[in-house]
C-alpha positions as CSV (number, residue, x, y, z in Angstrom):
1,M,-46.7,-66.8,49.3
2,S,-45.1,-70.5,50.5
3,G,-43.9,-73.1,48.4
4,W,-41.4,-70.7,45.9
5,Q,-38.3,-72.3,45.7
6,R,-35.0,-71.1,46.0
7,R,-31.7,-72.7,46.1
8,A,-27.8,-72.2,45.5
9,L,-25.3,-73.9,43.9
10,P,-23.8,-76.5,46.4
11,A,-19.8,-76.2,47.4
12,Q,-19.9,-80.1,46.6
13,P,-21.5,-82.7,44.7
14,D,-25.1,-83.4,46.4
15,L,-25.1,-87.0,44.7
16,L,-23.3,-88.9,41.8
17,A,-25.0,-89.9,38.6
18,P,-25.4,-93.6,37.0
19,D,-22.8,-92.5,34.5
20,G,-20.4,-91.2,37.1
21,S,-21.0,-87.2,36.2
22,Q,-20.9,-85.0,39.6
23,I,-24.4,-83.6,40.3
24,R,-25.1,-80.7,42.3
25,L,-29.6,-80.7,43.0
26,L,-31.3,-77.5,41.5
27,V,-34.3,-76.3,42.3
28,G,-37.5,-78.8,40.2
29,G,-41.1,-79.2,40.1
30,G,-44.5,-81.4,39.1
31,R,-43.2,-81.2,35.6
32,G,-39.2,-80.9,35.7
33,S,-35.9,-80.6,38.1
34,M,-32.9,-79.2,37.2
35,V,-29.2,-80.3,38.4
36,H,-25.6,-78.4,37.3
37,C,-23.5,-81.3,36.5
38,T,-20.0,-81.6,36.4
39,L,-17.7,-83.9,34.6
40,P,-13.9,-83.4,36.0
41,A,-11.2,-83.0,32.9
42,G,-10.5,-86.3,31.1
43,Q,-12.9,-87.4,32.5
44,V,-15.2,-89.8,30.6
45,S,-18.7,-90.6,31.4
46,L,-20.7,-94.3,31.2
47,A,-23.2,-94.6,28.1
48,V,-26.1,-94.4,29.2
49,R,-29.9,-94.2,28.0
50,H,-32.8,-93.0,29.8
51,R,-36.7,-95.2,31.1
52,A,-38.8,-92.2,30.6
53,V,-36.9,-89.2,30.9
54,E,-35.9,-86.2,28.3
55,E,-32.6,-84.1,28.8
56,V,-31.8,-80.5,27.4
57,W,-28.6,-79.8,27.8
58,Y,-26.6,-76.0,28.1
59,V,-23.2,-75.9,28.8
60,L,-21.9,-73.3,31.0
61,S,-17.9,-73.9,30.4
62,G,-15.7,-75.9,29.4
63,Q,-14.9,-78.5,26.4
64,G,-16.3,-82.1,25.5
65,E,-17.6,-84.0,23.1
66,L,-21.7,-85.9,23.9
67,W,-22.3,-88.9,21.6
68,R,-25.2,-90.2,20.9
69,S,-27.4,-92.1,19.3
70,R,-30.2,-93.3,18.4
71,D,-33.1,-95.5,15.6
72,G,-29.8,-96.4,13.8
73,T,-28.4,-92.7,13.8
74,E,-25.9,-91.5,15.8
75,A,-23.4,-88.3,15.9
76,V,-20.4,-87.0,18.5
77,A,-21.3,-83.2,19.0
78,A,-18.3,-80.5,20.1
79,L,-19.8,-79.1,23.6
80,A,-18.7,-75.8,24.6
81,A,-19.6,-72.6,26.3
82,G,-23.3,-71.6,25.5
83,V,-23.9,-74.7,23.2
84,S,-27.5,-76.5,23.8
85,V,-28.1,-80.1,23.2
86,D,-31.0,-82.4,23.7
87,L,-31.6,-85.9,24.8
88,P,-34.9,-87.6,23.6
89,L,-36.1,-89.9,24.6
90,G,-34.4,-93.5,24.4
91,T,-31.1,-92.0,23.3
92,H,-27.9,-94.0,24.1
93,F,-25.1,-91.3,25.0
94,Q,-22.2,-90.6,26.5
95,F,-19.7,-87.5,27.0
96,R,-15.9,-86.7,27.9
97,A,-14.5,-83.8,28.9
98,T,-12.3,-82.8,25.9
99,G,-10.1,-79.5,27.7
100,D,-8.2,-78.9,30.9
101,A,-11.1,-78.1,32.9
102,P,-14.0,-79.4,34.1
103,L,-17.1,-79.4,32.1
104,C,-19.9,-77.7,33.3
105,L,-23.4,-78.4,32.2
106,L,-27.4,-76.9,33.5
107,I,-29.4,-80.0,32.5
108,V,-33.3,-80.1,32.7
109,T,-35.2,-83.6,33.5
110,M,-38.4,-83.4,31.4
111,P,-40.3,-84.9,33.9
112,P,-38.4,-84.7,37.0
113,W,-35.6,-87.3,37.4
114,P,-37.2,-90.2,39.3
115,G,-34.4,-92.0,40.7
116,P,-30.6,-94.1,39.8
117,E,-32.7,-97.1,38.1
118,E,-33.6,-93.9,35.8
119,A,-30.9,-95.0,33.5
120,V,-30.2,-98.1,32.2
121,R,-26.5,-98.5,31.1
122,V,-25.6,-99.2,27.6
123,A,-22.2,-100.0,25.3
124,D,-20.1,-97.1,25.5
125,H,-18.6,-95.5,22.0
126,W,-15.8,-94.0,24.6
127,P,-13.6,-96.2,27.0
128,P,-14.6,-94.9,30.4
129,A,-12.7,-92.8,32.2
């Protein structure tokens, strides 16, 4: 059957996300898309919110922290291999790699990522690096 997708993890990033993280495109469909995300050791992303998509993250390797804020509630979550987190629509978020190795994530976006205009810059929780 034609139309089935298969893509190996690219050696180099395909693009930089609006938050500054390195993105390697994986497969996607009509209802969602999947990417591999890397934030180098010691780096801090830019804080953003999404206009129309939700995301779920699964930490593949590395250590870090994720700040999330929505509807007057905010919290910082520890990120480590095996941890999953969600980013519901409208959530302000920022993340950082706190260990000696890059923070690597598998991210699923629903609906599929429409492009860089999807991310809206918001006030940072941490100074970006």
